[in-house]
C-alpha positions in Angstrom: -13.4 7.1 47.0 -11.5 10.3 48.3 -14.4 10.1 51.4 -13.1 6.5 52.6 -9.5 7.1 51.7 -9.8 10.0 54.5 -11.3 8.0 57.2 -8.2 6.2 57.5 -6.6 9.0 58.4 -8.9 10.4 60.9 -7.3 9.0 63.9 -4.3 10.8 63.3 -5.5 14.4 61.8 -8.4 15.2 63.8 -8.8 17.9 61.6 -10.0 15.4 59.0 -13.2 15.2 61.2 -14.9 18.0 59.4 -15.4 15.3 56.6 -17.6 13.4 58.7 -20.3 16.1 58.4 -22.7 15.6 56.0 -23.2 19.0 55.3 -19.7 19.1 54.2 -19.7 16.5 52.0 -22.7 17.7 50.3 -21.6 21.2 49.4 -18.1 19.3 48.2 -20.2 17.3 46.4 -22.1 19.7 44.7 -19.0 22.0 43.8 -17.1 19.0 42.5 -19.6 17.9 40.0 -20.5 21.5 39.0 -16.3 22.5 38.5 -16.3 19.2 36.5 -19.0 20.2 34.2 -17.6 23.7 33.4 -14.2 22.4 33.2 -15.5 19.8 30.2 -18.4 21.7 28.9 -16.9 23.3 26.0 -14.4 21.0 24.6 -17.4 18.4 25.3 -19.6 20.4 23.2 -17.7 21.4 20.5 -16.4 17.5 20.2 -20.0 16.5 19.6 -20.8 19.3 16.9 -18.2 18.2 14.9 -18.9 14.7 15.2 -22.6 15.8 14.5 -24.1 14.2 17.2 -27.0 16.7 16.6 -30.1 16.5 18.0 -33.4 15.6 15.8 -36.2 17.8 16.0 -39.9 16.9 16.1 -41.6 17.9 12.4 -44.6 18.1 14.2 -43.4 20.5 16.8 -43.3 24.5 17.0 -42.4 25.9 14.1 -39.7 28.4 15.0 -37.7 24.8 16.8 -36.6 24.0 13.2 -35.0 27.4 12.7 -33.8 27.9 16.3 -32.7 24.5 17.4 -31.7 22.5 14.5 -28.1 21.8 14.5 -28.0 21.9 18.5 -25.8 18.8 19.7 -27.8 16.8 22.1 -26.5 13.6 24.2 -25.7 16.5 27.1 -26.9 14.1 29.6 -23.5 11.8 29.3 -21.8 15.3 30.7 -24.1 15.6 33.4 -23.7 11.8 34.2 -19.3 12.8 34.5 -19.6 15.8 36.7 -22.5 13.7 38.9 -20.2 10.6 39.2 -17.3 12.6 39.9 -19.0 14.1 43.3 -20.4 10.9 44.0 -17.2 8.6 44.0 -15.1 11.2 45.5 -17.7 12.5 49.1 -20.0 9.7 49.1 -19.9 7.2 51.3 -19.3 4.0 49.4 -20.2 0.9 51.7 -23.8 2.7 51.9 -26.0 0.7 50.4 -28.5 3.4 49.2 -25.7 5.3 47.4 -25.2 1.9 45.3 -28.8 1.6 44.7 -28.8 5.0 43.2 -25.6 4.5 41.2 -27.0 1.1 39.5 -30.2 3.0 38.8 -28.7 5.8 37.2 -26.2 4.4 35.3 -28.7 1.6 33.3 -31.3 4.6 33.0 -28.2 6.7 31.8 -27.2 3.5 29.2 -30.7 3.3 28.0 -31.4 7.0 27.0 -27.9 7.3 25.5 -28.9 4.0 23.2 -32.3 5.7 22.6 -30.4 9.1 21.5 -27.9 6.8 19.2 -31.0 5.4 17.6 -32.3 8.6 16.7 -29.2 10.2 15.8 -28.3 7.7 13.6 -31.9 6.9 11.9 -32.2 11.1 11.8 -35.8 11.0 13.8 -37.0 11.6 16.8 -38.5 8.5 17.4 -35.7 6.7 18.5 -36.2 3.1 20.4 -39.8 1.8 20.8 -42.1 2.8 23.8 -42.6 -1.3 24.3 -38.7 -1.7 24.3 -38.2 1.4 26.3 -41.0 0.9 29.2 -39.7 -3.2 29.5 -36.4 -2.1 29.8 -36.8 0.9 32.5 -39.7 -1.7 34.3 -36.7 -4.4 34.5 -34.0 -1.8 36.2 -36.7 -0.6 38.1 -37.5 -3.9 39.9 -34.0 -4.9 40.0 -33.2 -1.4 41.8 -36.2 -2.0 44.1 -35.0 -5.7 45.1 -31.2 -4.3 45.5 -32.7 -1.8 48.1 -35.0 -4.2 49.5 -31.8 -6.8 50.0 -29.4 -4.4 51.6 -31.4 -1.7 53.2 -31.7 -2.3 56.8 -35.0 0.1 57.3 -37.9 -2.5 58.2 -40.6 0.4 57.2 -39.5 0.3 53.6 -42.7 -1.4 52.3 -44.8 1.3 53.8 -46.9 4.1 52.5 -46.8 7.1 54.6 -49.1 10.1 53.5 -48.0 13.6 54.6 -50.2 16.0 56.8 -50.9 12.8 58.7 -48.7 11.5 61.9 -50.0 8.0 61.6 -51.6 7.4 58.5 -49.6 4.8 56.6 -50.7 1.5 54.6 -48.4 -1.4 54.3 -48.1 -2.5 50.8 -46.5 -6.0 51.3 -45.5 -7.4 48.1 -47.5 -4.5 46.0 -44.5 -2.4 47.2 -41.6 -4.2 44.4 -44.7 -2.8 41.3 -45.7 0.5 43.3 -41.8 1.2 43.3 -41.0 0.3 40.2 -44.1 2.4 38.8 -42.6 5.6 41.0 -39.3 5.2 39.7 -40.2 4.7 36.0 -43.0 7.0 36.0 -40.4 9.9 37.0 -38.2 9.0 34.7 -40.6 9.4 31.9 -41.7 12.6 33.4 -38.7 14.2 33.7 -38.2 13.1 29.7 -41.5 14.4 28.5 -40.7 17.9 30.0 -37.2 18.0 28.4 -38.6 19.7 25.3 -37.4 23.3 26.0 -34.1 25.3 26.9 -33.7 24.8 30.2 -37.3 23.6 31.1 -36.3 20.2 32.8 -33.1 21.4 34.5 -34.2 23.5 37.1 -37.2 22.0 38.8 -34.5 18.9 38.8 -32.3 21.1 40.9 -35.3 22.5 42.8 -36.8 18.8 43.6 -33.3 17.7 44.1 -32.6 20.2 46.6 -35.7 19.7 48.7 -34.8 15.9 49.0 -31.5 16.5 49.9 -33.2 18.2 52.6 -35.6 15.7 53.2 -32.9 12.9 53.2 -30.8 15.0 55.4 -33.6 14.9 57.9 -34.8 11.5 57.5 -31.3 10.2 58.4 -31.4 12.3 61.5 -33.1 10.8 64.7 -33.1 14.1 66.4 -34.8 16.1 63.3 -36.9 13.2 62.3 -38.3 12.8 65.5 -39.0 16.7 66.1 -40.8 16.4 62.1 -42.8 13.4 63.2 -41.3 11.5 60.0 -39.8 8.2 59.7 -36.4 7.7 61.1 -34.2 5.9 58.4 -30.8 4.9 59.2 -28.3 6.0 56.6 -30.4 7.5 54.3 -28.7 11.0 55.3 -25.7 10.0 53.0 -28.6 10.4 49.9 -28.0 14.1 50.6 -24.6 13.7 49.1 -25.7 12.1 46.0 -28.3 14.8 45.4 -25.8 17.6 45.9 -23.9 15.8 43.3 -27.0 16.0 41.0 -27.5 19.4 42.1 -24.3 20.5 41.2 -24.2 19.0 37.7 -27.6 20.3 36.5 -26.1 23.7 37.7 -23.1 23.0 35.4 -24.8 21.5 32.6 -27.7 24.8 33.0 -24.8 27.0 32.1 -25.1 25.3 28.7 -28.4 24.7 28.5 -29.9 27.9 29.2 -31.5 29.8 26.3 -30.5 29.4 23.7 -29.1 26.0 24.5 -25.8 25.1 23.2 -26.6 21.6 23.7 -29.5 19.6 25.0 -29.2 16.6 27.7 -31.2 14.6 25.6 -32.9 11.5 27.1 -29.5 10.2 28.1 -29.8 12.8 31.0 -33.6 13.1 31.7 -34.2 9.6 31.9 -31.2 8.7 34.6 -32.2 12.1 36.4 -35.8 11.0 36.6 -35.3 7.8 37.4 -33.0 9.0 40.4 -35.3 11.3 42.1 -38.2 8.5 41.8 -35.5 6.1 43.8 -34.9 8.7 46.1 -38.5 9.1 46.6 -38.8 5.5 47.2 -35.8 5.4 50.0 -36.5 8.2 51.9 -40.6 7.2 51.7 -41.5 10.5 50.6 -43.2 9.3 47.3 -46.1 11.3 47.7 -44.2 14.8 48.6 -42.3 14.0 45.4 -45.4 14.1 43.3 -46.1 17.2 45.2 -42.5 18.7 44.8 -42.0 17.5 41.1 -45.7 18.5 40.3 -44.3 20.2 37.2 -43.3 16.8 36.0 -46.4 15.0 36.6 -48.5 17.7 34.7 -46.0 17.0 31.9 -46.9 13.5 31.9 -50.7 13.9 32.6 -50.8 15.8 29.6 -49.4 13.3 27.2 -51.8 10.9 28.9 -55.2 12.7 28.8 -54.0 13.7 24.7 -53.7 10.5 23.6 -56.6 8.9 25.4 -58.4 11.9 24.5 -57.6 11.2 20.8 -58.0 7.3 20.4 -61.5 7.8 22.4 -62.9 10.7 20.5 -60.6 11.7 18.0 -60.2 14.9 19.2 -57.5 16.5 21.1 -57.6 18.3 24.3 -54.2 20.6 23.9 -52.9 22.3 20.5 -49.9 19.6 21.4 -48.4 17.6 24.3 -46.5 17.9 26.5 -48.1 20.9 27.7 -45.3 23.2 27.4 -46.2 22.8 23.5 -49.6 23.7 23.8 -48.7 27.0 25.3 -46.2 27.6 22.8 -48.9 26.8 19.9 -50.8 29.5 21.5 -48.3 31.7 20.5 -46.2 32.4 24.3 -42.3 33.2 23.7 -40.1 30.3 24.8 -38.7 32.2 27.6 -42.1 32.9 28.8 -43.1 29.1 29.3 -39.9 27.7 30.8 -39.8 31.0 33.5 -43.4 30.5 34.0 -43.0 26.8 34.7 -40.2 27.7 36.9 -41.9 29.6 39.0 -44.7 27.0 39.3 -42.0 24.6 40.1 -40.7 26.1 42.7 -44.0 27.2 44.3 -44.6 23.4 44.2 -41.1 23.0 46.1 -42.4 25.2 48.8 -45.4 23.3 49.0 -43.8 19.8 49.0 -41.6 21.1 52.0 -43.9 22.6 53.9 -45.6 19.0 54.4 -42.9 18.4 56.6 -44.4 20.8 59.1 -47.8 20.3 58.7 -48.3 17.2 60.4 
């Protein structure tokens, strides 16, 4: 809103042209969202603690979780979303269709996550809504988001799947693009949700993936850089970098309160929304496979759950001591901080590999 308002005065005050630069607005979006989260974080946590909006702890989880984490407020995703939307509505170009697609997906997944958190708190267990209900609603949201993108996007190659490391290898998905995009968005949302099981574990990888894709969005939306890197040029997609700047800022602010020992958990409200947004960004920028690389930690967490479930149903045996895989290492005796920091290191390495794919083509 502020950016669109400023544009009205650019002709009269030429110094305002600085706000046309994506890099400037990305930075402003990041600092705005981070400042908002810092500003309201403590009273927000105190309010949720007073209202007993407490995170139910898994009874089958690591023993020390029952001692250390019981009584910690949840639904910190609301705090993240307040900061995120503060940056977005102030500094994004709200006439850009990609921004509104992302707003729709983030808000919808956030509401679904909030309902899931509410059910957990009300029933005082970690189950929440049924898996089937969650998947159905997620799929509907993802399909609607994809249809909005197809309707209002001017990108003629939206339905193509591009492969990293290759200059001209691409596949036209046709109408299969819709279920493919929905799978990416829903899968990304649930993968981040599964990762969010330890203090700060999901927050830092989200920041890393968002940072990578802020750069990818910028170069994809710049005809000179995209031609140099031999990646598809998509007009207007650079604006997504401003949105991602807001995600980075909101998560940095949240990490201040979510760092071990966490004063608040993001809950499904935050993890579903953040994961859904990253999946949507991957679709918009046409870097879905790079998303799987940079977000490889999320993929690993999701795969560990899938493998555990299939193994138990087929053989009656579990491969891991507990899934998702971060709990497996806790069960093996790793301290929580060790698991979190080592997983952060893995995420940093994967982020660097993902960025490297832009050059090696």
